C-alpha angles and dihedrals in degrees: 000000000000117000090254092051089049092053094047091048096050092047087057092045090246125143119275132197091233134013105271117242117218116173102172104196123028091176098158148011095048089117091050090049091055102255124137096213142012091250091053089052091059092050100042095045088057101252114161092216136043125218109247107248112252140153144185115253115256090248092061121098092206110134090002127076124298138033114314130213092274096053096259116141119219135187121192091339096311126111111242109165148327130252106200111117108147145014093277090055090047091055091047095050100043111091120211110269093244087065084084088078090067092061093068137054108212095199092054091050092048090052091054090049090050095048097044107030094159096055124091116240114228128186119199131167140148101260101119109143094240094051093042090051099051092043092049093049099031123248100271096045094044098051093044091049092053084072102028101040111011092162092063091046089053090050089056092046090050093052094046090048091056090048091049092052093048093051094048093045089053090051091050092050089053094050112282110148101178127031133206119203111208104211111155107196108150143071125214094277106029146350120286090245134018124270089248093055091042090056091049099041109027111016096073090057093047090052090051091052093048092048093049097054128080093208135068114271125212121197117226119197134160122219132031103332096161094110090052097050094096088060091050088059092045091051092056099244111162092216149345131240131203110037093176113207095208090062092060097263108155108203093200092053093046089048091051095048102035107014094105093050104036135038107231118222125186133356098154101136110244090204089069089056091053090067131062098239108123097182088054089051091054092047090052092052090048091050093053093047092049094048100036108039105059107109094007126253095112133116121194115233142123120282090246125003144286104280140160111284097045115116107258093213092052092047091049091048092049092054092043094049093045088057089052095049110034097079093046098049110058 
């Protein structure tokens, strides 16, 4: 099977020749691992998809210092707060939908498609309406206003939903075949809000996004999302990514309860990759394959991403050992 055929098959819960590999964000370490580009890192580490090239315009403060066009405040590349407080702020910090065009370079994407015609193109970013809303307002203001001024919160969720749809539709037009909705909504022990409130406040917008897009959508979320998984099925997501073991997520249990409804992506414990213990890295890969692959519908990946701070030797060994094991364990 080609990588694209493997991705399409797993998303339909059909058999594959090898366990698909779907690291979503290789944000760092690709230089240390000997790759010349981020795209090359996806291909040469054996991923079955490639992240669609994208970028923030030079004029944006996103991931720099200052307030960006969505009302998020940054300092030295780190998010610190949000500034949206009223309708006037919402208008000021809501870019026109055609701004989505500036996040992509069509010629760069076309070159990737030309060089790697058998790979699936995936686009994933943290623009879920819930995440965009609490980052734009700031955590304290957002969660207080859910109770004190729910109509304003819904206005913000409405606007961010339309922006989300516009950005993903642009990505699809440029070649994205699978989408990942970054929507972080949980802490280590539990979700940020209850399932009841999630169904009332967030689920309708997720359904709208899924219905508006002509491509399968996977939900990414850090933390313990187990209580929210029923809503992931109700929203129409094709799968979920993350499934962090330190939060109490049991891959076998999630597979048992949701494996027929959702493709499961991830679960390799990032904490193992923080240390330089190569046997432990191999054991972690074996555990995920043993728990995730029975019956299909599983893609091997970390429970988060490849970021600065991970041990380069452990990351390299994880990718090497995955390559050795994925066509044996099915």
